[in-house]
N, C-alpha and C positions, 0 to 999 in steps of 0.2 A: 800528620793525617793521615796516613794508614793505620796508625795507634789507635786513633780516637773510633774509626770505623770497625778498627779488629774489637776493638771493645763493646761496640754496638752489637756487633754479628755474635759474640759472646754472651752478652747481656739477651738478646731474642732466644739463642739458642738454648739457653740454659731455662729460659720463662717456657718454652714452648716443653720442652722436657718435663718441667716440672708440674705444667698443667697435664701433658699424658701419664706419669707418673701417679698422680691426683684419680686421673679418670680410671687405671687401670686397679687401682687399689680402691676404690668403691667398694664396702664386704656388702654382704647380702646377711641381710638379720632372721637366723633362724626362728620363728614362733609358735609354739607348742597349741595358742588356741587364739583365735580373732581376735578377742580380746587384749592379749597383751600385743596384737599390731595394732591397732586402736588407738593404743599408750604411746606409739613410737611417734616422733617428731613429723611432719609434712616431707617425704623427697627421699626418706631413708628406704631401701627397697629393702625387700623381708619376702620370705618364702613361707606357707602357710598352704595346711590341706584343711577341706572340710565337705561337709555336705551342701550343693547347689538346690536350690532353690527358684524358682519365678523366673528362669531364665527366657528371655526376651531378645529381639534381634530388634535396633534403632536405626534404620538408616545401615548406614556401612558398619555399627559398632555391635557387639554384644553384649547385653547387660544382664546380671546376675546378681542374686544374693547368694553371701557362702554364709555357713554355720560352723559353729565349731565353739560352743561355754561364750557364744556372741555372733549378733549378725550383722552384715557388711556387705554394703553394695558396691559391686566390680563393672569396670568399665573394661573392655575387651575390643580395642581400635582396629579394624580390619586382621581380624582371627584368621583363618587358615580355613579356606574352601571347604578342606575334609572335616573338619571338628564337626560334631552333633553336640549339644549337649542336652541333658533332658533334668529334669526335680531331680533329686534323692541320689545324682551319680555324687563319687567321690573323686575331688582334684586335686591337686597341688599348684597353688596359684603363686607366680612368682609376680612382684606388683611393688609400687608404691603411694602412698595415702599424697592428697592432694586436698586443700578446700574448694569448697563450691560455698554456691548459696545458701544450699539444702543438706549442709554438714560435709562431712570428710567421705571422701569417696576414692575409693582404692582402682588403681589405674593399674590396668594390668602389662606385662609384658611378654608372659607365656605362663602358658596352663597346660596341665598336662592329667589324665583319666590316670585314676587309682582304681581299683577293686573296694570294692567295702570293707571296711574293718569289722 
């Protein structure tokens, strides 16, 4: 009896540690251009910089287009209240892509302002 319960605990422990390592090991792909980010599969996290166009607030989310040899629409849910974003600002976006009815959408996890290049 003791032996089989120990095996189950060991198996569950290995499973949990494997999931934890996989979660920590998710790499962020650094891309030079928006067009490179758009070529990535859904769910891959990436980091790209570009120029902001058409920033707008929808409910509690910030939506904007980012341009750098390609254009994509980004969705930043619950951005910090101290964040102010204007057209022609340069930013670094950490995000992943998801498919929607209207195409692919960049879902932002963090955003950092840059000085214009």
